[in-house]
LUMMARFI-637196 format. One record per residue (C-alpha): x, y, z; residue in three letters. Coordinates in steps of 0.02 Angstrom, whole numbers, padded with zeros to 5 digits, always signed. Layout:
BEGIN
XYZALA/...
//
This chain:
BEGIN
+01109+02348-00281MET/+00970+02352-00175THR/+00937+02274-00011TYR/+00795+02148+00029PRO/+00676+02173+00173ILE/+00506+02150+00223SER/+00407+02271+00309LEU/+00309+02238+00450GLU/+00151+02357+00421LEU/+00021+02313+00530THR/-00073+02480+00586GLY/+00046+02593+00516ARG/+00027+02729+00408ARG/+00059+02712+00220VAL/+00025+02848+00103VAL/-00021+02828-00075VAL/-00038+02975-00199VAL/-00117+02932-00353GLY/-00282+02837-00361ALA/-00265+02744-00538GLY/-00245+02562-00583ALA/-00077+02555-00506VAL/-00116+02637-00353ALA/-00278+02539-00330LEU/-00150+02352-00341ARG/-00029+02442-00232ARG/-00168+02488-00086ALA/-00248+02326-00096ARG/-00083+02228-00075GLY/-00042+02354+00081LEU/-00220+02321+00168LEU/-00182+02130+00150ASP/-00016+02162+00249ALA/-00140+02262+00378GLY/-00056+02449+00342ALA/-00170+02591+00396ASP/-00191+02666+00198VAL/-00211+02839+00156HIS/-00237+02902-00016VAL/-00223+03082-00072VAL/-00291+03118-00242ALA/-00403+03232-00353PRO/-00501+03091-00413ASP/-00558+02925-00332VAL/-00614+02796-00449ALA/-00777+02689-00352PRO/-00651+02535-00332GLU/-00537+02610-00231MET/-00681+02719-00124GLU/-00745+02527-00084ARG/-00580+02493+00005LEU/-00575+02540+00175PRO/-00434+02678+00154VAL/-00436+02852+00214THR/-00444+02969+00042VAL/-00425+03138+00032THR/-00479+03224-00104ARG/-00353+03355-00189ARG/-00178+03351-00256SER/-00038+03322-00157TYR/+00064+03460-00056VAL/+00208+03432+00030GLU/+00154+03380+00208GLY/+00064+03224+00155ASP/+00202+03111+00184LEU/+00206+03168+00389ALA/+00197+02998+00498GLY/+00218+02876+00353ALA/+00300+02728+00356TRP/+00311+02715+00192LEU/+00262+02814+00036ALA/+00193+02760-00142GLN/+00214+02871-00292ALA/+00066+02815-00395CYS/+00010+02975-00514THR/+00022+02996-00689ASP/+00122+03145-00687ASP/+00309+03134-00658PRO/+00333+03292-00562ALA/+00208+03272-00437VAL/+00293+03094-00424ASN/+00477+03184-00396ALA/+00405+03276-00295ALA/+00339+03145-00175VAL/+00506+03075-00179VAL/+00594+03210-00129ALA/+00489+03254+00029GLU/+00495+03050+00040ALA/+00694+03074+00060GLU/+00706+03220+00175ALA/+00595+03142+00293LEU/+00666+02975+00275ARG/+00528+02867+00223ILE/+00557+02736+00094PRO/+00457+02772-00048CYS/+00410+02674-00202VAL/+00392+02772-00371ARG/+00268+02680-00463ALA/+00319+02773-00656ASP/+00510+02747-00641SER/+00552+02610-00509ALA/+00746+02681-00521GLY/+00695+02875-00446GLU/+00649+02781-00292GLY/+00727+02756-00124SER/+00620+02582-00136ALA/+00560+02431-00241ARG/+00402+02318-00263THR/+00441+02168-00270PRO/+00353+02046-00387ALA/+00255+01932-00243VAL/+00174+01760-00268ALA/+00119+01641-00110ARG/+00118+01451-00094SER/+00016+01439+00065GLY/+00110+01502+00213PRO/+00268+01560+00102VAL/+00283+01738+00018THR/+00398+01728-00131ILE/+00464+01909-00165ALA/+00560+01918-00324VAL/+00692+02079-00383THR/+00737+02059-00550ALA/+00755+02222-00613GLY/+00624+02169-00750ASP/+00450+02170-00684PRO/+00380+02020-00809VAL/+00562+01921-00759VAL/+00514+01930-00570SER/+00321+01890-00581GLY/+00391+01744-00701GLN/+00514+01686-00581ILE/+00400+01711-00429GLY/+00265+01599-00504ARG/+00373+01464-00559ALA/+00461+01452-00364VAL/+00256+01456-00311SER/+00241+01300-00419SER/+00362+01200-00369LEU/+00335+01207-00188LEU/+00153+01198-00234ASP/+00196+01041-00314THR/+00311+00984-00184GLY/+00433+00982-00329ASP/+00551+01104-00221LEU/+00567+01022-00060PRO/+00559+01125+00082VAL/+00500+01086+00264ARG/+00483+01243+00386PRO/+00566+01276+00532GLY/+00560+01136+00691ARG/+00408+01227+00784ARG/+00371+01201+00991SER/+00190+01128+01030GLY/+00106+01001+00950VAL/+00135+00943+00780GLY/+00028+00884+00668SER/-00046+00724+00575VAL/-00103+00716+00371ALA/-00164+00527+00294LEU/-00119+00555+00114VAL/-00167+00457-00006GLY/-00027+00398-00124GLY/-00120+00351-00256GLY/-00133+00188-00365PRO/+00061+00171-00383GLY/+00128+00290-00511ASP/+00204+00422-00409PRO/+00144+00559-00552GLU/-00050+00504-00489LEU/-00046+00575-00292ILE/-00117+00738-00278THR/-00036+00919-00272VAL/-00084+00927-00110ARG/-00013+00767-00043GLY/+00159+00795-00127ARG/+00169+00979-00043ARG/+00130+00895+00141LEU/+00260+00767+00087LEU/+00390+00889+00058ALA/+00355+00983+00224ALA/+00355+00823+00336ALA/+00470+00780+00475ASP/+00422+00615+00480VAL/+00348+00511+00332ILE/+00246+00362+00399VAL/+00224+00239+00238THR/+00145+00067+00183ASP/+00193-00054+00091ARG/+00085+00010-00071LEU/+00120+00177-00056GLY/+00223+00259-00190PRO/+00399+00256-00137ARG/+00488+00297-00268GLY/+00426+00484-00204LEU/+00524+00468-00034LEU/+00718+00497-00116GLY/+00643+00673-00163ALA/+00619+00736+00023PHE/+00716+00750+00157ASP/+00613+00684+00287ALA/+00623+00530+00414GLU/+00533+00379+00320VAL/+00463+00238+00454ILE/+00409+00085+00346ASP/+00245-00004+00415VAL/+00211-00068+00278GLY/+00100-00238+00295LYS/+00072-00404+00180THR/-00071-00509+00187PRO/-00084-00629+00343TYR/+00074-00582+00370ARG/+00058-00425+00473HIS/+00206-00324+00537GLY/+00184-00153+00616THR/+00006-00167+00710THR/-00139-00055+00681GLN/-00120+00001+00881PRO/+00067+00016+00842GLU/+00044+00146+00692ILE/-00082+00234+00800ASN/+00037+00259+00928GLU/+00193+00333+00822ILE/+00083+00445+00727LEU/+00005+00525+00910VAL/+00189+00530+00985SER/+00275+00622+00844ARG/+00154+00737+00838ALA/+00158+00766+01015LEU/+00333+00794+01001ALA/+00290+00928+00898GLY/+00325+00841+00717GLN/+00243+00848+00545THR/+00184+00689+00510VAL/+00129+00627+00332VAL/+00048+00434+00340ARG/+00063+00395+00157LEU/-00058+00268+00097LYS/-00073+00178-00060GLY/-00253+00216-00144GLY/-00354+00328-00033ASP/-00359+00339+00146PRO/-00525+00287+00158PHE/-00552+00140+00067VAL/-00509-00003+00163PHE/-00346+00087+00234GLY/-00413+00088+00424ARG/-00389+00291+00401GLY/-00537+00327+00505GLY/-00450+00228+00636GLU/-00291+00335+00624GLU/-00390+00506+00632VAL/-00502+00446+00778ALA/-00332+00393+00873ALA/-00260+00587+00820CYS/-00438+00673+00864VAL/-00434+00571+01049ALA/-00257+00624+01067ALA/-00289+00806+01026GLY/-00185+00816+00872VAL/-00232+00922+00733PRO/-00263+00787+00591VAL/-00309+00812+00413GLN/-00369+00679+00264VAL/-00292+00708+00079VAL/-00390+00590-00036PRO/-00313+00501-00142GLY/-00356+00389-00312VAL/-00395+00211-00270THR/-00337+00079-00347SER/-00532+00009-00347ALA/-00548+00133-00479VAL/-00394+00183-00565ALA/-00326-00019-00589ALA/-00488-00064-00729PRO/-00456+00114-00794ALA/-00281+00079-00802ALA/-00341-00077-00910ALA/-00450+00014-01009GLY/-00606-00075-00920ILE/-00746+00083-00878PRO/-00841+00043-00722LEU/-00977+00121-00781THR/-01049+00125-00979HIS/-01206+00187-01064ARG/-01322+00025-01104GLY/-01206-00093-01004VAL/-01179-00046-00813ALA/-01240+00088-00717ALA/-01154+00089-00541ASP/-01018-00021-00485PHE/-00979-00104-00304THR/-00809-00108-00239VAL/-00798-00246-00091VAL/-00642-00332-00006SER/-00603-00526+00005ALA/-00457-00492+00120HIS/-00514-00566+00291LEU/-00433-00618+00464ASP/-00457-00784+00571GLU/-00543-00671+00713ARG/-00670-00612+00602SER/-00800-00649+00454ALA/-00868-00609+00304SER/-01001-00465+00325THR/-01019-00455+00102VAL/-01173-00501+00044ASP/-01128-00591-00110TRP/-01304-00663-00146ALA/-01334-00465-00171ALA/-01179-00437-00291LEU/-01222-00592-00395ALA/-01382-00514-00456ALA/-01411-00391-00581GLY/-01275-00292-00695SER/-01197-00181-00570SER/-00997-00198-00594THR/-00901-00282-00456LEU/-00735-00213-00423VAL/-00660-00343-00279VAL/-00471-00299-00178LEU/-00375-00405-00080MET/-00445-00555-00156ALA/-00288-00628-00246MET/-00276-00793-00117GLY/-00503-00821-00147ARG/-00520-00803-00306LEU/-00589-00987-00359LYS/-00699-00954-00185GLN/-00754-00794-00253ILE/-00795-00856-00414SER/-00891-01017-00374GLU/-01009-00928-00233THR/-01040-00793-00362LEU/-01093-00916-00465ILE/-01195-01004-00336ALA/-01290-00877-00304HIS/-01340-00836-00488GLY/-01199-00754-00571ARG/-01169-00820-00745ALA/-01031-00918-00756ALA/-00988-00838-00930HIS/-00985-00658-00844THR/-00823-00565-00917PRO/-00691-00553-00776ALA/-00508-00466-00762ALA/-00374-00466-00633VAL/-00250-00315-00655VAL/-00088-00351-00563GLN/+00040-00176-00530ASN/-00082-00046-00597ALA/-00029+00099-00687THR/+00172+00048-00640LEU/+00292-00011-00771PRO/+00248-00192-00730GLY/+00103-00173-00764GLN/-00006-00345-00827ARG/-00192-00394-00838SER/-00292-00561-00886VAL/-00463-00547-00935VAL/-00588-00704-00950THR/-00731-00763-00869THR/-00802-00796-00705LEU/-00779-00983-00710ALA/-00599-00983-00766CYS/-00545-00831-00671LEU/-00441-00928-00536ALA/-00387-01071-00651GLU/-00313-00923-00788ASP/-00263-00807-00651VAL/-00139-00947-00598ALA/-00068-00998-00761ALA/-00027-00814-00785ALA/+00064-00809-00638GLY/+00008-00640-00583LEU/+00025-00597-00399LYS/-00029-00460-00279PRO/-00068-00305-00271PRO/-00199-00328-00374ALA/-00368-00269-00426VAL/-00499-00395-00482VAL/-00668-00327-00599VAL/-00805-00429-00633ILE/-00957-00380-00764GLY/-00997-00360-00947GLU/-00879-00194-00971VAL/-00747-00312-00946VAL/-00780-00335-01136ARG/-00708-00169-01177LEU/-00529-00204-01120ALA/-00504-00286-01277ASP/-00605-00134-01388ASP/-00637+00011-01307PRO/-00756+00080-01461GLY/-00854-00087-01466ALA/-01033-00077-01405GLN/-01082-00226-01353PRO/-01260-00277-01332PRO/-01375-00250-01217PRO/-01421-00365-01076LEU/-01567-00452-01087SER/
//
């Protein structure tokens, strides 16, 4: 049974006896740890010479370990390795023997890393050790092994994380990892709430519903800033992408103004995910070469800045968010500006979630058919010839005239 320990080797002398493949690998790891590496070997490969190490070109002799904090016996001669171990033992210097680990006084574990975390595993069998290290690293990377760092003094941080369109599995790996490390999660109504139970963090719900705002945007900004200034790691979890009608820019500006470190983690916006989940490609060769995303949501203090006349022209696919209360108005406006009444249109509700539902119709019948089907927000509206492909993804519609 060995005693696990981490050595601080920055600036300290470490002697590597040998210059083969194993010695090269050990030297690189020691340099990464900041060690002052000295290599003793009669023949040194070019790869070793290119490293910032001190090389002594000769065979090992007793006395080479003087002043060392750690020794590595990495030659292909068992007798030489045994002599290195013996000198290290006499000098009470930890020594790793590459050809026979049990003969040395120290062991080199399998090492894996996840962000600032280093995982070192010693399981007897180096292959098993490596597998365990990589498995733990992968779990940390994905957030499936939720670990929060200890409390730190000073200012914390804020991360705006796009949670994706709804399905918890569609959040990014980085977003999930940040959630696992969070002290506080400030979540939206449309964020992937199914994830929250997996993490040991305080959850603050600032969800809004259309026309019935609860927590105001200035209040949300204040929560983010005040918690971070108190030293906490804050994740602002949003549905979709933080910078697609998510007011993420305002939250970043508030953090920057307060001197709070802030980062943005993109997410899969529902503007793209909802059509895809319903089998509707936003672009398709010979049908649509571009698409436009707009918001139909207006409050009482703002007027629409959307150029509906421009959107009605051409063959561009139109994706409208927050439009469920204005379907009739949108359809009539587009038709009045020249978009054909028989233009295919679809609404996708709860995209990527088990309750996903879709209605495929025409622009003229959009409001009536959606009301008859009983679809409710959250939903995404798609208008354009590509909607025809929802019924048969393999179909080749006729060229546009």
